[in-house]
ZAMARGU-4260 file (C-alpha; in steps of 0.2 Angstrom, whole numbers, plus 5000, padded with zeros to 4 digits):
<rodrens>
0) 4988/5142/4962 | 4986/5130/4976 | 4973/5121/4958 | 4988/5121/4948 | 4999/5113/4962
5) 4986/5102/4969 | 4986/5100/4947 | 5006/5095/4948 | 5004/5084/4961 | 4989/5074/4954
10) 5004/5070/4941 | 5018/5065/4948 | 5009/5057/4962 | 4991/5052/4954 | 4976/5053/4965
15) 4987/5050/4982 | 4998/5061/4985 | 5009/5056/5002 | 5005/5062/5017 | 5011/5076/5029
20) 5021/5071/5040 | 5009/5064/5059 | 5018/5075/5073 | 5025/5065/5086 | 5023/5069/5106
25) 5036/5070/5116 | 5045/5060/5126 | 5035/5056/5146 | 5050/5058/5160 | 5057/5045/5168
30) 5052/5040/5184 | 5058/5050/5198 | 5070/5037/5206 | 5080/5032/5192 | 5096/5034/5191
35) 5106/5047/5178 | 5091/5053/5170 | 5084/5070/5166 | 5079/5070/5186 | 5094/5064/5190
40) 5113/5068/5192 | 5127/5058/5193 | 5141/5062/5206 | 5154/5050/5206 | 5151/5035/5197
45) 5164/5023/5207 | 5163/5004/5213 | 5177/4991/5224 | 5179/4973/5222 | 5178/4964/5235
50) 5193/4952/5225 | 5207/4964/5225 | 5200/4980/5235 | 5204/4990/5220 | 5191/5006/5221
55) 5189/5011/5203 | 5181/5028/5198 | 5175/5033/5183 | 5179/5052/5179 | 5172/5058/5162
60) 5160/5049/5148 | 5170/5034/5140 | 5180/5033/5153 | 5180/5015/5153 | 5192/5008/5169
65) 5196/4992/5174 | 5203/4985/5192 | 5220/4977/5192 | 5215/4960/5195 | 5205/4963/5181
70) 5188/4954/5188 | 5177/4971/5189 | 5175/4987/5175 | 5164/5002/5175 | 5162/5018/5160
75) 5154/5030/5159 | 5159/5046/5169 | 5144/5055/5174 | 5135/5054/5161 | 5131/5038/5162
80) 5135/5018/5174 | 5139/5006/5169 | 5146/4989/5174 | 5155/4972/5167 | 5160/4960/5178
85) 5166/4941/5176 | 5158/4934/5194 | 5142/4939/5200 | 5142/4951/5216 | 5160/4953/5216
90) 5160/4969/5217 | 5150/4985/5230 | 5141/5000/5220 | 5149/5018/5230 | 5141/5029/5218
95) 5130/5045/5222 | 5120/5052/5213 | 5107/5070/5218 | 5094/5077/5212 | 5093/5091/5199
</rodrens>
């Protein structure tokens, strides 16, 4: 039976049957101090704007929040940290993390 399959494959692909995909290696673990990884959990994702003094917090995935003066925004909830700002050094980071 195997010879029949090989003969059919040779007829379709010539003598070059497609290669089997190589097994992929698992991704290496991220460093322990890297935020938002499997080893660290984001407990609270918030910042304080230095211009208007608003404290804004993103509480869930895709929760995009902007301060009242529209200078700084946060996003990501407990899944990831994302910051957008108009002026450099214009917010105070208040996020908290814990080891899993």
